[in-house]
C-alpha positions as CSV (number, residue, x, y, z in Angstrom):
1,M,0.0,0.0,0.0
2,R,1.2,3.5,-0.9
3,W,1.6,6.1,1.9
4,Y,-1.2,8.3,0.4
5,D,-3.7,5.4,0.1
6,L,-4.5,5.7,3.8
7,E,-6.4,9.0,3.5
8,P,-9.0,9.2,0.7
9,D,-8.6,13.0,0.2
10,V,-4.9,12.7,-0.1
11,C,-5.2,9.8,-2.5
12,M,-7.7,11.7,-4.6
13,A,-5.5,14.8,-4.8
14,I,-2.5,12.8,-5.9
15,S,-4.5,10.9,-8.4
16,M,-5.9,14.1,-9.9
17,I,-2.4,15.6,-10.0
18,E,-1.1,12.5,-11.8
19,C,-3.8,12.9,-14.5
20,A,-3.0,16.6,-15.0
21,E,-0.8,18.1,-17.7
22,T,2.9,18.4,-16.7
23,S,2.7,22.2,-16.4
24,E,-0.3,21.9,-14.1
25,Q,1.4,19.1,-12.1
26,I,4.2,21.5,-11.4
27,Q,1.9,24.3,-10.4
28,Y,0.0,22.0,-8.0
29,A,3.4,20.8,-6.6
30,E,4.5,24.4,-6.0
31,Y,1.2,25.1,-4.2
32,I,1.7,22.0,-2.0
33,I,5.2,23.1,-1.1
34,R,4.0,26.6,-0.2
35,L,1.0,25.3,1.9
36,V,3.0,22.7,3.8
37,K,5.7,25.3,4.6
38,E,2.9,27.7,5.9
39,K,1.1,25.1,7.9
40,D,3.9,23.0,9.4
41,S,6.3,24.9,11.6
42,D,8.6,21.9,12.1
43,M,10.4,21.7,8.8
44,N,13.5,19.7,10.0
45,Y,12.1,16.4,8.6
46,I,11.7,17.9,5.2
47,K,15.5,18.2,4.6
48,N,16.0,14.6,5.4
49,T,13.0,13.4,3.4
50,T,14.1,15.4,0.3
51,I,17.7,14.3,0.5
52,S,16.8,10.7,0.8
53,N,14.6,10.9,-2.2
54,I,17.3,12.6,-4.3
55,E,19.9,10.0,-3.2
56,R,17.6,7.1,-4.2
57,K,16.6,6.4,-7.8
58,Y,12.9,5.6,-7.7
59,N,10.7,4.8,-10.7
60,R,7.5,6.4,-9.4
61,W,5.7,8.7,-11.8
62,Y,6.3,11.8,-9.6
63,D,10.0,11.2,-9.2
64,K,10.6,12.3,-12.8
65,N,10.2,15.9,-11.8
66,E,12.1,17.4,-8.9
67,T,9.4,19.9,-7.9
68,I,6.7,17.2,-7.9
69,S,8.9,14.8,-6.0
70,T,9.8,17.4,-3.4
71,A,6.1,18.4,-3.0
72,F,5.1,14.8,-2.3
73,S,8.0,14.4,0.1
74,Y,6.8,17.4,2.0
75,L,3.3,16.1,2.0
76,K,4.3,12.6,3.1
77,G,6.5,14.0,5.9
78,T,3.9,16.2,7.5
79,T,1.1,15.3,9.9
80,K,-2.0,13.5,8.7
81,D,-4.1,16.6,9.5
82,I,-1.9,18.8,7.4
83,Q,-1.9,16.2,4.6
84,K,-5.7,16.2,4.5
85,D,-5.9,20.0,4.7
86,V,-3.4,20.6,1.9
87,S,-5.0,17.9,-0.2
88,L,-8.5,19.5,0.2
89,S,-7.0,22.9,-0.8
90,V,-5.4,21.3,-3.9
91,L,-8.7,19.7,-4.9
92,A,-10.5,23.0,-4.4
93,L,-7.9,24.8,-6.5
94,M,-8.3,22.2,-9.3
95,N,-12.1,22.6,-9.0
96,S,-11.9,26.4,-9.3
97,A,-9.6,26.1,-12.4
98,V,-12.2,23.9,-14.1
99,A,-15.2,26.1,-13.2
């Protein structure tokens, strides 16, 4: 099971990002990074998470772009509440872009 499968809203947001055009994926990733930084005052884990992702060579779809990979590392490393809150914000942003 993937880390984001545990929370339906997080899973939905990541799935929707995966289906988006590359330019939109990057915009959503930048939005995630900004929100996690705003909402999570303990950023020490992020350095470790990002470094470990860079050092490993994964074959996940989101590891092909550094911004997207970093955004998902930030999201994975934060609390479940912040994951859910950020994911809902991303979904709202996507919804407003369609409307």
